[in-house]
Backbone bond lengths (Angstrom), bond angles and torsions (degrees), N, CA, C in turn:
res aa  C-N    CA-C-N  psi(-1)  N-CA   C-N-CA  omega(-1)  CA-C   N-CA-C  phi
1 X - - - 1.409 - - 1.500 105.24 -
2 X 1.499 110.08 132.62 1.444 114.39 -179.24 1.491 102.60 -100.72
3 X 1.482 115.06 150.93 1.295 124.97 -175.89 1.438 106.91 -128.82
4 X 1.394 122.32 127.09 1.431 127.40 179.70 1.525 117.37 -129.53
5 X 1.323 114.10 152.77 1.465 122.63 172.84 1.569 108.20 -76.01
6 X 1.304 123.97 114.18 1.565 121.51 -179.82 1.415 108.54 -103.10
7 X 1.390 124.08 -21.95 1.385 125.02 179.54 1.537 114.21 -160.47
8 X 1.354 116.44 159.03 1.543 113.48 -177.01 1.488 106.12 -155.76
9 X 1.342 117.52 159.44 1.443 120.64 178.37 1.535 108.14 -135.41
10 X 1.289 113.06 159.92 1.566 114.86 176.26 1.494 106.38 -139.75
11 X 1.376 112.38 145.89 1.423 121.07 171.47 1.565 112.49 -124.28
12 X 1.191 119.61 130.09 1.467 126.21 170.76 1.490 109.81 -120.54
13 X 1.273 120.73 137.91 1.408 125.31 170.66 1.583 114.07 -58.59
14 X 1.236 117.52 144.56 1.388 120.83 -178.49 1.551 116.20 -70.57
15 X 1.296 113.89 -30.72 1.448 119.23 -177.83 1.457 116.65 -86.04
16 X 1.313 121.35 136.35 1.432 124.45 -175.90 1.612 113.89 -130.74
17 X 1.292 116.14 146.98 1.448 120.88 -177.14 1.529 103.09 -118.55
18 X 1.372 116.91 123.68 1.472 121.54 174.91 1.558 112.41 -78.03
19 X 1.239 111.79 155.04 1.511 123.22 174.84 1.487 109.80 -56.26
20 X 1.368 115.53 -38.74 1.512 117.61 179.75 1.569 115.76 -57.07
21 X 1.334 114.12 -29.90 1.454 119.10 179.13 1.498 111.23 -65.32
22 X 1.275 122.20 -37.94 1.383 123.06 170.09 1.426 115.60 -66.58
23 X 1.321 122.23 -41.88 1.422 123.32 173.69 1.497 112.70 -58.93
24 X 1.325 115.54 -44.44 1.445 117.83 -177.73 1.541 111.56 -65.19
25 X 1.395 118.85 -38.92 1.427 122.77 -176.08 1.536 108.93 -82.67
26 X 1.304 120.87 -37.20 1.572 121.30 -174.64 1.488 114.62 -114.20
27 X 1.359 121.15 -9.10 1.382 120.85 -177.75 1.641 112.56 89.54
28 X 1.259 110.24 -6.32 1.555 112.27 179.53 1.511 105.59 -169.66
29 X 1.343 114.50 165.16 1.556 123.22 167.66 1.456 109.78 -135.08
30 X 1.287 110.86 122.89 1.545 122.95 -178.77 1.487 112.75 -68.30
31 X 1.333 117.56 -19.26 1.517 118.86 -169.31 1.613 107.86 -97.75
32 X 1.331 116.64 149.36 1.407 122.71 176.67 1.507 107.03 -87.12
33 X 1.162 121.78 59.46 1.507 122.24 179.10 1.571 109.07 -118.64
34 X 1.302 110.89 158.68 1.482 120.48 169.23 1.492 104.37 -94.06
35 X 1.182 119.29 -44.00 1.406 129.60 178.13 1.448 120.66 -154.48
36 X 1.288 127.98 171.10 1.425 124.07 175.87 1.617 108.13 -145.69
37 X 1.345 106.74 158.39 1.573 110.71 176.86 1.446 111.61 -80.41
38 X 1.279 116.83 151.52 1.451 121.51 177.87 1.598 110.45 -138.11
39 X 1.271 119.85 132.00 1.475 126.17 -175.90 1.611 104.22 -72.29
40 X 1.409 112.91 140.84 1.416 119.06 170.50 1.496 114.09 -82.76
41 X 1.276 119.75 -179.51 1.589 120.14 -173.89 1.493 104.28 -71.95
42 X 1.281 130.85 -20.43 1.451 122.90 177.28 1.491 112.75 -98.77
43 X 1.293 120.07 15.32 1.496 122.09 178.76 1.435 111.71 -114.26
44 X 1.397 117.12 149.61 1.475 122.86 172.29 1.540 104.01 -153.15
45 X 1.340 113.48 -175.47 1.415 118.70 -177.60 1.567 114.50 -59.82
46 X 1.323 116.60 -35.82 1.438 122.15 -175.82 1.605 108.73 -78.14
47 X 1.248 121.42 -35.90 1.497 125.79 -178.43 1.531 104.90 -70.38
48 X 1.367 122.24 -41.52 1.325 123.05 177.24 1.511 112.73 -69.40
49 X 1.341 117.48 -31.88 1.542 121.97 -177.27 1.520 104.68 -69.35
50 X 1.309 121.76 -40.29 1.461 124.05 -176.86 1.535 105.77 -71.30
51 X 1.358 125.17 -43.55 1.358 124.07 175.14 1.497 115.97 -48.14
52 X 1.285 112.74 -55.08 1.524 123.26 -178.52 1.571 107.95 -60.41
53 X 1.274 114.95 -49.40 1.467 121.61 -175.40 1.609 110.23 -59.57
54 X 1.379 116.22 -40.70 1.526 120.66 -177.32 1.497 100.83 -61.38
55 X 1.305 123.20 -45.16 1.477 123.01 -173.91 1.593 107.78 -59.90
56 X 1.313 111.75 -49.62 1.447 118.50 -169.48 1.573 107.89 -62.31
57 X 1.362 117.93 -35.83 1.449 127.78 174.26 1.488 119.35 -73.24
58 X 1.288 118.88 -2.32 1.402 123.66 -166.67 1.613 111.32 -54.11
59 X 1.253 118.62 -37.95 1.361 121.02 -178.00 1.538 114.02 -110.96
60 X 1.351 116.57 11.65 1.401 124.11 -178.52 1.469 112.19 -112.84
61 X 1.353 121.82 144.02 1.462 126.90 175.73 1.480 102.96 -79.62
62 X 1.442 118.60 121.49 1.346 123.04 176.10 1.606 114.28 -55.57
63 X 1.333 112.95 -36.38 1.357 116.21 -179.65 1.596 118.97 -59.27
64 X 1.264 111.76 -19.07 1.398 119.35 -178.31 1.550 113.80 -87.71
65 X 1.280 118.41 -1.92 1.429 125.23 179.23 1.521 111.52 -82.70
66 X 1.245 118.71 118.71 1.520 126.27 -176.91 1.433 115.18 -112.24
67 X 1.367 117.58 -12.29 1.487 121.39 173.92 1.458 112.75 -130.29
68 X 1.354 119.79 135.70 1.437 127.95 174.37 1.428 113.58 -127.85
69 X 1.343 112.95 114.49 1.459 117.84 175.94 1.472 115.18 -114.39
70 X 1.361 119.91 121.52 1.446 122.59 179.16 1.453 114.08 -105.31
71 X 1.258 117.26 146.14 1.540 119.69 175.17 1.477 111.30 -139.29
72 X 1.333 115.48 146.53 1.505 122.49 176.26 1.585 108.07 -179.42
73 X 1.295 114.43 143.70 1.469 113.46 164.77 1.511 116.39 -92.23
74 X 1.387 116.24 -0.03 1.403 123.79 -178.04 1.462 115.95 -128.58
75 X 1.244 122.24 35.31 1.488 123.78 172.31 1.533 110.96 -46.86
76 X 1.331 118.34 143.74 1.470 122.82 -177.04 1.491 109.74 -73.66
77 X 1.357 123.41 -10.62 1.506 125.88 179.94 1.497 105.71 -125.61
78 X 1.304 118.22 138.22 1.496 122.91 173.98 1.472 106.87 -81.88
79 X 1.270 120.99 -28.43 1.481 125.69 177.99 1.477 117.33 -139.45
80 X 1.303 118.84 101.92 1.421 122.21 -173.37 1.624 106.72 -177.89
81 X 1.447 114.93 138.36 1.465 110.62 168.18 1.456 110.79 -83.30
82 X 1.464 113.16 109.66 1.457 118.56 -170.09 1.500 107.78 -92.10
83 X 1.361 118.86 -4.89 1.553 121.99 171.93 1.424 112.76 -54.05
84 X 1.436 115.59 -35.92 1.449 124.44 179.71 1.460 112.09 -55.56
85 X 1.400 112.65 -46.14 1.525 114.16 -179.61 1.549 110.55 -62.79
86 X 1.339 113.29 -47.29 1.507 118.79 -178.06 1.570 109.01 -57.73
87 X 1.322 117.40 -49.90 1.455 126.79 -174.81 1.625 106.42 -58.37
88 X 1.321 117.43 -48.03 1.398 116.27 179.69 1.523 116.20 -63.66
89 X 1.352 116.06 -40.70 1.454 124.57 177.71 1.483 112.18 -63.56
90 X 1.230 117.81 -34.24 1.542 120.60 -174.79 1.448 114.91 -102.70
91 X 1.329 118.36 -7.21 1.458 123.99 176.93 1.618 109.97 72.78
92 X 1.386 114.60 34.53 1.446 119.55 174.38 1.455 109.11 -76.38
93 X 1.398 110.07 153.98 1.663 114.56 169.92 1.494 109.59 -57.47
94 X 1.419 113.92 152.74 1.490 120.64 178.00 1.515 106.85 -79.46
95 X 1.246 122.47 -11.06 1.458 120.74 -173.22 1.661 115.32 -97.73
96 X 1.278 107.63 21.40 1.451 116.10 -174.86 1.595 106.34 -73.70
97 X 1.287 118.38 145.24 1.428 124.68 167.46 1.436 115.12 -76.39
98 X 1.344 118.33 104.16 1.495 116.85 -168.67 1.493 108.97 -113.37
99 X 1.358 113.05 145.34 1.463 124.15 178.49 1.496 106.52 -132.39
100 X 1.379 112.50 152.82 1.479 125.39 176.75 1.532 112.92 -121.75
101 X 1.234 121.08 132.49 1.484 121.00 -175.68 1.545 107.83 -133.67
102 X 1.265 115.59 137.34 1.401 121.61 -173.52 1.500 111.51 -163.43
103 X 1.344 120.64 -163.02 1.533 130.20 171.70 1.508 111.25 75.52
104 X 1.423 121.67 -3.98 1.458 120.29 173.27 1.463 110.18 -168.70
105 X 1.244 116.10 161.87 1.427 121.00 175.20 1.452 119.79 -62.30
106 X 1.331 115.67 -5.66 1.567 123.01 176.24 1.515 105.01 -82.12
107 X 1.341 123.09 -8.40 1.434 123.23 -175.84 1.562 117.54 -55.17
108 X 1.280 111.57 -26.07 1.564 119.50 179.48 1.544 111.82 -70.54
109 X 1.241 117.83 -53.62 1.486 123.10 174.80 1.408 111.35 -68.41
110 X 1.325 124.27 -33.16 1.401 128.43 173.65 1.503 113.14 -57.46
111 X 1.381 113.03 -42.52 1.516 115.82 176.93 1.421 108.41 -72.37
112 X 1.298 127.02 -39.19 1.389 129.05 -174.88 1.539 110.50 -64.74
113 X 1.391 114.74 -42.11 1.520 117.36 -179.02 1.588 109.74 -71.47
114 X 1.390 115.74 -39.15 1.375 120.51 -179.11 1.541 110.97 -61.49
115 X 1.308 118.41 -46.22 1.385 125.57 -179.14 1.586 108.45 -60.85
116 X 1.323 118.24 -39.86 1.475 119.17 176.95 1.493 106.69 -59.29
117 X 1.298 121.75 -45.90 1.518 126.41 -174.80 1.487 109.35 -65.15
118 X 1.316 114.68 -45.41 1.543 118.44 -170.41 1.548 109.40 -72.87
119 X 1.407 117.02 -25.67 1.400 118.27 -174.40 1.510 110.21 -67.61
120 X 1.384 114.20 -25.08 1.550 112.61 172.59 1.439 114.84 -66.31
121 X 1.384 117.69 -26.09 1.564 121.63 -175.93 1.600 107.63 -91.68
122 X 1.328 115.51 -16.97 1.527 114.56 -173.38 1.492 110.30 -83.74
123 X 1.337 118.25 160.93 1.390 120.65 -176.46 1.573 112.08 -88.29
124 X 1.484 116.00 -19.18 1.344 119.19 -170.32 1.521 113.82 -88.75
125 X 1.292 121.38 -175.78 1.429 124.57 -172.63 1.530 110.01 -93.86
126 X 1.251 124.27 -28.21 1.393 124.94 -172.11 1.536 114.36 -127.64
127 X 1.393 108.96 161.27 1.477 117.96 175.43 1.500 102.95 -128.76
128 X 1.361 110.49 144.00 1.613 114.34 174.53 1.510 107.91 -116.15
129 X 1.271 120.65 123.07 1.432 128.44 172.29 1.555 107.68 -101.49
130 X 1.298 117.17 126.74 1.547 119.55 -177.15 1.596 99.13 -126.30
131 X 1.318 114.78 130.04 1.435 119.86 176.05 1.548 104.77 -130.19
132 X 1.305 115.97 124.27 1.458 121.23 -177.42 1.455 108.21 -145.38
133 X 1.382 114.01 131.67 1.527 113.77 -174.64 1.471 108.21 -152.64
134 X 1.431 112.46 152.50 1.447 118.80 170.57 1.477 110.68 -150.71
135 X 1.338 120.08 72.20 1.412 127.52 -173.76 1.528 109.73 -55.07
136 X 1.287 120.81 148.73 1.528 123.78 -174.18 1.561 105.50 -137.25
137 X 1.307 112.53 156.88 1.509 120.88 172.96 1.548 108.67 -155.44
138 X 1.213 122.06 172.03 1.415 126.54 -178.83 1.502 110.76 -66.32
139 X 1.313 121.96 129.26 1.444 118.79 178.33 1.398 121.39 -60.38
140 X 1.401 115.08 -5.05 1.420 120.57 175.38 1.462 113.22 -87.86
141 X 1.432 119.48 -5.15 1.426 122.69 178.73 1.523 112.52 -101.80
142 X 1.341 119.03 141.74 1.392 125.95 179.80 1.530 112.74 -57.26
143 X 1.405 114.34 -34.92 1.451 117.77 178.40 1.552 114.51 -58.51
144 X 1.273 110.27 -20.71 1.544 112.11 -179.71 1.496 118.71 -71.49
145 X 1.271 111.65 -25.30 1.453 121.32 -176.13 1.631 113.01 -52.46
146 X 1.333 111.47 -37.28 1.449 113.92 -172.63 1.570 113.53 -90.64
147 X 1.308 118.96 -6.10 1.457 120.15 -162.28 1.511 109.28 -78.94
148 X 1.357 116.20 120.60 1.592 123.37 175.47 1.377 108.89 -111.69
149 X 1.408 111.50 -161.02 1.420 120.23 176.68 1.555 109.89 -148.37
150 X 1.276 120.44 153.36 1.465 124.52 -175.96 1.503 111.55 179.26
151 X 1.263 117.79 164.51 1.479 124.25 177.03 1.524 110.92 -143.34
152 X 1.255 119.56 153.62 1.485 125.32 -178.66 1.587 105.77 -146.72
153 X 1.211 118.43 148.24 1.454 118.98 174.04 1.572 108.07 -141.12
154 X 1.349 114.89 154.55 1.473 125.29 -175.96 1.491 110.73 -132.12
155 X 1.319 119.39 134.95 1.486 121.53 166.48 1.515 106.21 -101.29
156 X 1.301 111.96 124.79 1.502 119.87 175.81 1.581 109.96 -102.13
157 X 1.278 116.79 141.97 1.479 118.96 177.98 1.452 113.38 -133.28
158 X 1.405 114.20 144.81 1.501 114.34 172.45 1.456 113.75 -77.10
159 X 1.387 112.17 137.96 1.464 117.14 168.69 1.523 117.26 54.98
160 X 1.329 115.01 37.38 1.538 119.86 -178.57 1.589 105.20 -127.06
161 X 1.338 112.11 148.03 1.431 117.78 173.13 1.572 113.41 -63.81
162 X 1.208 116.82 138.75 1.503 125.11 176.97 1.496 114.06 169.58
163 X 1.276 115.32 -145.11 1.463 117.41 175.18 1.529 107.23 -86.72
164 X 1.218 117.10 101.40 1.499 120.66 -168.68 1.567 110.74 -93.33
165 X 1.393 112.71 130.03 1.363 120.32 -178.75 1.507 110.08 -73.60
166 X 1.385 119.20 119.58 1.419 124.59 -176.63 1.508 114.92 -97.59
167 X 1.469 117.48 -21.65 1.424 122.89 176.59 1.430 115.63 168.04
168 X 1.319 115.40 164.04 1.587 118.13 172.96 1.557 110.33 -142.94
169 X 1.246 109.70 157.93 1.408 123.15 -178.20 1.521 117.81 -139.74
170 X 1.283 120.77 128.17 1.408 121.86 -176.16 1.538 117.61 -113.32
171 X 1.245 116.55 162.44 1.546 123.22 174.75 1.565 111.03 -155.03
172 X 1.320 111.46 130.51 1.497 117.05 178.77 1.483 108.78 -133.84
173 X 1.358 111.07 155.25 1.522 116.53 -178.42 1.489 102.54 -158.77
174 X 1.455 118.05 169.96 1.409 119.07 179.89 1.575 109.58 -105.45
175 X 1.278 121.58 115.02 1.357 128.12 178.99 1.474 115.15 -128.53
176 X 1.299 124.47 104.13 1.417 128.29 -170.19 1.533 111.35 -84.59
177 X 1.348 119.79 138.21 1.462 119.33 167.06 1.543 109.93 103.67
178 X 1.276 122.32 -14.40 1.478 118.97 174.94 1.495 108.38 -93.65
179 X 1.297 115.11 149.95 1.552 127.09 -172.80 1.478 111.08 -0.71
180 X 1.346 112.87 117.01 1.476 121.13 -179.47 1.510 106.72 -152.65
181 X 1.365 112.17 162.25 1.483 119.49 176.37 1.591 104.52 -146.08
182 X 1.295 115.71 116.75 1.536 122.24 -179.01 1.391 110.96 -76.62
183 X 1.384 119.54 154.23 1.407 121.74 177.94 1.484 116.19 -56.13
184 X 1.325 120.41 133.30 1.402 127.25 -177.85 1.502 115.84 87.49
185 X 1.394 118.16 -4.62 1.470 126.15 176.77 1.523 108.06 -90.36
186 X 1.246 119.20 150.15 1.491 126.38 176.59 1.541 110.74 -96.39
187 X 1.221 117.90 -34.73 1.490 122.66 -177.41 1.411 119.69 -103.38
188 X 1.341 119.79 147.19 1.457 120.30 174.51 1.638 108.07 -84.73
189 X 1.365 108.93 163.54 1.422 117.38 175.94 1.427 110.87 -161.96
190 X 1.410 119.76 171.48 1.458 123.04 178.73 1.480 104.00 -150.22
191 X 1.443 113.42 178.00 1.515 115.93 -176.96 1.535 111.87 -77.07
192 X 1.298 119.04 -13.07 1.496 123.78 178.48 1.477 117.11 86.39
193 X 1.360 115.87 17.26 1.416 117.18 177.27 1.508 109.91 -103.79
194 X 1.340 115.87 99.18 1.488 122.17 -171.53 1.472 114.83 -63.68
195 X 1.314 111.50 -35.27 1.534 117.03 -177.82 1.564 106.89 -67.09
196 X 1.331 121.28 -39.82 1.435 121.71 -178.32 1.509 111.24 -71.43
197 X 1.392 119.13 -35.53 1.392 121.73 178.36 1.433 111.20 -70.25
198 X 1.281 116.56 -40.11 1.567 125.79 177.15 1.513 110.17 -53.37
199 X 1.339 111.74 -45.82 1.519 121.67 -176.38 1.522 105.62 -61.00
200 X 1.264 117.97 -47.93 1.549 122.90 -173.94 1.434 109.62 -67.50
201 X 1.433 117.08 -36.25 1.416 120.13 -179.70 1.512 110.44 -69.09
202 X 1.388 114.88 -50.70 1.497 116.05 176.57 1.499 119.20 -57.08
203 X 1.325 113.04 -39.58 1.445 114.93 176.80 1.496 115.33 -64.29
204 X 1.357 119.54 -37.28 1.386 122.27 -174.33 1.536 108.46 -75.68
205 X 1.382 116.56 -52.80 1.481 122.62 -179.91 1.490 110.32 -52.81
206 X 1.346 115.98 -52.94 1.504 119.42 -176.28 1.561 111.09 -59.36
207 X 1.272 120.89 -37.20 1.373 125.64 177.87 1.465 113.65 -67.26
208 X 1.287 117.11 -43.13 1.499 119.78 174.17 1.510 117.02 -66.14
209 X 1.325 115.18 -41.48 1.490 122.27 179.09 1.476 112.14 -65.61
210 X 1.392 114.77 -53.44 1.476 118.12 178.18 1.504 110.95 -60.14
211 X 1.317 118.39 -36.45 1.471 119.19 -173.60 1.624 102.48 -71.69
212 X 1.272 121.34 -39.20 1.509 117.99 -179.78 1.537 110.31 -67.26
213 X 1.288 117.04 -37.78 1.482 116.75 -176.00 1.569 110.66 -67.15
214 X 1.335 108.64 -37.85 1.570 113.12 173.16 1.420 115.00 -62.72
215 X 1.303 116.91 -45.19 1.497 127.54 -177.79 1.512 104.98 -60.73
216 X 1.240 123.91 -48.64 1.472 126.48 -173.18 1.492 114.41 -84.99
217 X 1.351 113.17 -3.43 1.473 124.65 -170.55 1.540 112.25 43.75
218 X 1.399 110.19 58.41 1.417 120.26 -177.17 1.656 106.91 -121.43
219 X 1.266 113.88 152.64 1.439 118.08 168.89 1.519 112.51 -98.30
220 X 1.295 116.82 163.88 1.435 118.08 -179.26 1.534 114.18 -61.20
221 X 1.351 112.46 -26.08 1.572 119.15 -179.28 1.517 109.21 -72.03
222 X 1.320 122.48 -13.19 1.436 125.97 -169.52 1.654 107.41 -76.13
223 X 1.394 116.38 -18.49 1.391 119.01 -175.63 1.582 112.62 -103.12
224 X 1.382 114.75 123.70 1.429 114.27 176.86 1.467 111.21 -75.39
225 X 1.288 119.69 -32.13 1.588 122.67 -178.84 1.469 106.90 -124.45
226 X 1.294 117.52 136.42 1.455 126.27 -178.08 1.580 105.75 -137.89
227 X 1.466 112.79 113.60 1.433 118.78 177.14 1.539 110.24 -105.79
228 X 1.269 120.63 118.15 1.324 128.86 178.09 1.572 111.73 -106.15
229 X 1.240 119.05 138.83 1.423 118.93 -179.05 1.423 103.73 -61.81
230 X 1.460 119.79 131.93 1.338 123.09 -173.48 1.598 110.65 -83.53
231 X 1.331 112.35 133.94 1.523 114.71 177.93 1.599 103.97 -115.50
232 X 1.258 120.57 -63.79 1.479 123.87 164.65 1.575 107.26 -155.05
233 X 1.297 111.41 162.47 1.486 119.65 -167.34 1.633 106.80 -53.52
234 X 1.271 117.91 -53.20 1.488 115.91 -174.90 1.509 111.13 -68.60
235 X 1.307 122.96 -43.32 1.467 122.75 -174.68 1.622 106.03 -69.81
236 X 1.262 118.99 -38.99 1.493 119.21 -173.85 1.532 104.53 -74.68
237 X 1.286 120.68 -45.24 1.512 122.21 -179.19 1.619 108.19 -64.64
238 X 1.251 120.59 -46.21 1.430 119.17 172.59 1.410 117.77 -55.44
239 X 1.272 120.37 -42.73 1.391 126.44 176.96 1.540 114.26 -66.13
240 X 1.442 116.41 -36.86 1.433 118.95 174.73 1.424 112.40 -67.62
241 X 1.257 120.31 -37.05 1.471 126.54 174.92 1.524 113.58 -59.06
242 X 1.362 112.57 -45.35 1.454 119.25 -179.30 1.361 113.31 -68.62
243 X 1.351 120.73 -30.59 1.504 123.71 176.08 1.481 111.06 -82.35
244 X 1.387 120.63 -0.20 1.449 120.87 175.89 1.529 115.35 91.03
245 X 1.240 115.58 15.07 1.555 121.39 177.72 1.542 110.69 -92.05
246 X 1.255 117.81 141.83 1.367 120.45 173.63 1.509 117.05 -91.23
247 X 1.266 118.08 165.02 1.511 119.79 -176.94 1.593 107.95 -61.37
248 X 1.353 115.32 -35.07 1.512 117.36 -179.18 1.562 108.08 -64.25
249 X 1.331 119.31 -39.44 1.428 118.43 -173.64 1.573 105.85 -72.41
250 X 1.286 123.58 -29.40 1.365 124.20 -173.13 1.570 115.42 -88.04
251 X 1.316 116.01 -29.04 1.404 120.85 -170.05 1.527 116.17 -67.57
252 X 1.349 117.36 -28.09 1.489 123.33 174.11 1.515 119.33 -53.88
253 X 1.237 113.41 -32.57 1.373 117.94 -173.67 1.537 116.58 -105.77
254 X 1.334 114.24 13.76 1.512 117.77 -176.03 1.480 103.16 -92.94
255 X 1.314 119.19 112.97 1.450 125.57 178.90 1.546 112.03 -125.79
256 X 1.428 113.26 -7.50 1.485 118.11 -173.52 1.468 112.85 -60.61
257 X 1.251 125.49 -38.47 1.547 122.23 -178.68 1.435 116.13 -62.15
258 X 1.420 119.64 -14.15 1.409 120.02 -177.89 1.584 111.72 -118.56
259 X 1.350 115.39 5.41 1.402 117.57 -179.56 1.493 108.57 -130.26
260 X 1.338 117.51 -41.55 1.467 126.42 -179.08 1.625 107.53 104.50
261 X 1.308 111.43 -162.43 1.469 118.73 -177.95 1.658 103.67 -87.99
262 X 1.215 113.43 118.61 1.514 115.19 -176.12 1.583 106.76 -116.11
263 X 1.285 116.96 30.34 1.541 124.76 170.23 1.513 106.30 54.41
264 X 1.387 124.07 -127.87 1.322 127.74 -171.62 1.535 114.03 -64.52
265 X 1.229 122.38 -11.09 1.457 128.57 172.17 1.479 113.59 -80.72
266 X 1.253 118.07 -29.46 1.433 121.25 -167.63 1.515 118.16 -43.66
267 X 1.310 118.43 -56.92 1.463 122.03 -177.68 1.546 109.31 -72.09
268 X 1.327 118.79 -40.43 1.500 119.89 -176.95 1.573 108.19 -70.01
269 X 1.231 122.97 -27.66 1.561 121.75 166.85 1.494 111.92 -56.34
270 X 1.268 116.29 -45.08 1.434 126.87 173.14 1.504 114.14 -52.31
271 X 1.379 114.57 -40.54 1.468 127.80 176.23 1.522 107.95 -60.79
272 X 1.406 109.72 -53.80 1.474 116.71 -177.23 1.562 112.24 -59.11
273 X 1.355 116.27 -35.17 1.496 116.81 177.70 1.570 110.74 -70.07
274 X 1.277 115.90 -37.70 1.501 114.05 -173.60 1.606 105.38 -76.04
275 X 1.336 120.09 -22.22 1.393 118.31 -179.97 1.511 112.85 -69.23
276 X 1.321 118.32 -10.83 1.465 120.88 178.88 1.535 108.90 -81.45
277 X 1.297 120.25 -16.31 1.506 120.35 -176.56 1.539 111.30 -134.45
278 X 1.350 115.29 46.28 1.441 116.69 174.80 1.476 109.42 -114.69
279 X 1.360 115.07 157.76 1.531 122.46 -175.51 1.527 107.17 -125.13
280 X 1.262 122.47 151.53 1.466 124.66 172.91 1.493 112.32 -42.47
281 X 1.336 116.39 125.49 1.448 123.52 173.19 1.551 106.51 99.82
282 X 1.284 124.61 -6.63 1.457 124.13 177.17 1.391 113.91 -76.09
283 X 1.293 121.03 138.23 1.528 124.54 179.26 1.580 106.35 -103.47
284 X 1.322 112.71 142.99 1.464 119.47 179.29 1.573 103.87 -124.97
285 X 1.351 116.34 141.00 1.477 122.20 174.50 1.441 105.82 -125.43
286 X 1.375 113.17 129.54 1.485 122.26 178.60 1.519 109.28 -121.51
287 X 1.288 114.13 129.75 1.611 116.66 175.31 1.568 111.35 -127.71
288 X 1.267 108.46 113.44 1.551 114.13 174.77 1.447 113.44 -91.11
289 X 1.399 116.24 157.83 1.487 120.16 -179.94 1.495 110.05 -136.61
290 X 1.322 112.84 141.45 1.329 123.55 -179.51 1.661 112.14 -125.01
291 X 1.392 121.32 114.17 1.388 123.57 -177.81 1.552 107.05 -55.92
292 X 1.246 113.73 140.31 1.505 116.21 170.02 1.670 113.45 134.71
293 X 1.251 127.38 -31.12 1.585 124.88 10.34 1.485 109.05 -146.00
294 X 1.322 119.38 161.68 1.425 127.37 -179.86 1.470 113.97 -163.42
295 X 1.310 118.22 157.22 1.370 122.60 178.28 1.510 112.38 -144.15
296 X 1.281 119.31 154.35 1.416 124.85 -176.33 1.533 109.05 -140.51
297 X 1.400 120.87 119.31 1.325 124.29 178.25 1.510 111.15 -108.07
298 X 1.348 117.36 137.65 1.488 122.98 -172.88 1.486 106.47 -128.86
299 X 1.350 119.77 130.75 1.502 120.61 172.71 1.473 112.57 -112.94
300 X 1.324 108.89 138.68 1.505 118.43 175.78 1.484 114.56 -129.30
301 X 1.361 112.62 162.51 1.477 117.56 179.69 1.512 105.87 -142.02
302 X 1.322 119.46 137.53 1.467 124.40 -173.69 1.533 105.76 -89.11
303 X 1.364 113.80 126.11 1.492 122.92 172.84 1.413 108.69 -111.24
304 X 1.357 114.95 120.37 1.568 121.54 174.24 1.643 105.60 64.03
305 X 1.262 112.68 -133.40 1.500 119.84 -169.06 1.612 110.95 -73.29
306 X 1.291 114.85 141.59 1.500 116.55 176.95 1.476 114.72 -70.91
307 X 1.349 120.02 156.80 1.439 119.77 -176.60 1.583 114.68 -59.31
308 X 1.296 113.32 141.97 1.530 117.33 -175.50 1.581 105.78 -73.07
309 X 1.331 109.09 154.44 1.441 119.41 179.50 1.577 109.72 -152.16
310 X 1.304 116.95 125.88 1.479 119.59 -179.27 1.584 110.91 -69.81
311 X 1.300 119.16 -50.62 1.393 123.15 -176.36 1.556 108.25 -132.41
312 X 1.351 119.20 103.53 1.392 121.43 -177.41 1.566 113.06 -63.11
313 X 1.274 110.45 158.85 1.532 120.09 -174.30 1.558 103.03 -60.61
314 X 1.254 119.12 -47.61 1.503 122.33 -176.39 1.463 115.04 -55.18
315 X 1.408 117.96 -27.89 1.444 122.24 176.79 1.613 106.84 -78.01
316 X 1.283 117.83 -45.07 1.452 122.08 -179.70 1.438 112.74 -58.03
317 X 1.360 119.38 -38.12 1.421 124.25 -179.59 1.509 114.01 -58.49
318 X 1.374 118.41 -26.58 1.400 124.60 178.05 1.477 113.94 -87.83
319 X 1.339 121.80 -14.22 1.447 126.06 -175.40 1.482 107.39 -94.16
320 X 1.425 118.75 101.15 1.409 116.71 -169.04 1.572 106.56 -167.91
321 X 1.355 108.38 159.54 1.477 116.97 169.23 1.481 109.64 -140.95
322 X 1.318 113.32 131.53 1.460 122.55 -173.57 1.588 111.60 -78.79
323 X 1.320 115.70 142.51 1.408 118.61 -179.40 1.567 109.66 -119.46
324 X 1.289 119.46 164.68 1.455 122.27 172.96 1.583 113.94 -83.17
325 X 1.224 116.09 155.15 1.484 117.32 172.92 1.474 119.14 -52.83
326 X 1.382 116.15 -33.49 1.434 125.16 173.71 1.578 109.96 -59.73
327 X 1.310 108.73 -52.03 1.477 116.10 -179.47 1.521 110.37 -58.08
328 X 1.318 114.46 -42.89 1.435 120.74 178.38 1.565 115.73 -57.93
329 X 1.385 107.72 -43.86 1.509 112.21 174.33 1.596 116.45 -66.97
330 X 1.295 115.26 -23.87 1.407 119.20 171.66 1.539 115.30 -69.96
331 X 1.370 107.71 -40.94 1.531 113.34 175.83 1.465 113.64 -65.73
332 X 1.377 115.74 -29.18 1.423 119.24 179.95 1.617 113.75 -82.76
333 X 1.346 113.71 -6.40 1.368 117.87 -178.93 1.549 117.43 78.48
334 X 1.333 112.71 18.39 1.506 121.10 -173.60 1.609 105.53 -86.31
335 X 1.256 114.29 -33.89 1.535 118.55 178.49 1.510 108.36 -132.23
């Protein structure tokens, strides 16, 4: 049974914070961003999830959705079935097979791959994958500078033309000290040794990508678009080159510098960006990374028309209002 992405939706908060605001307040900015998205007082992970999902379902009958997969590292509840909130807001049937994924930035691809598997068992025609995230950290930590917010959603279908899943490959290992959040804590943190974290990232992503290429018997040149989980410009570019990918293959999925680190959404937002510029026959490779550490590489090929989208990411990137760092601290509840 083939499974394909037939439509998708994206939500970005309207408010943005420029890099210059950090430099003015702290004297420097540790993140390679131009600006990042910021949730307003009436937004949270669930409201963003619903907004993205509504766009993804624009041309789909909600009653035909039989699988619902949710993903986030920052759900508002530590224990609760949040699929009920999404189901009620979207008018989905109550007999959907629902799953929740969290605990690392791999949650997005975990939800996508789980939905693909569950669709074979479900009676309905479609699966809905919703990934919404807004990671947080103490404003006194450098890691906080990059953290943004966003949501994306994908409708998967059985045996329909679209962006067809070709295969996936995973890699996991034990690496202590890189990006983590202990039980009861609100913010993420790490030990602050960038070279150590970069080595863990490189090892995991390289293993997943090379494993997928071998599994699918494809070369790096077979993919028009490649979306690697962004670490930093030098590390990600160096890894891409080592894996045999050109700058042209990689640039289409780079959205980090205008949105920031959106946790479980990060890599899948890159996928949304690439889907605006694909043609029938094009292959897309997406590789997500979760500190701790693990990586998942997923391969797609476009059959016939590209997935439908009500409002492309490129349009949402231009809908914004800049705020001051003081305003940002108020929204974060710091002052």
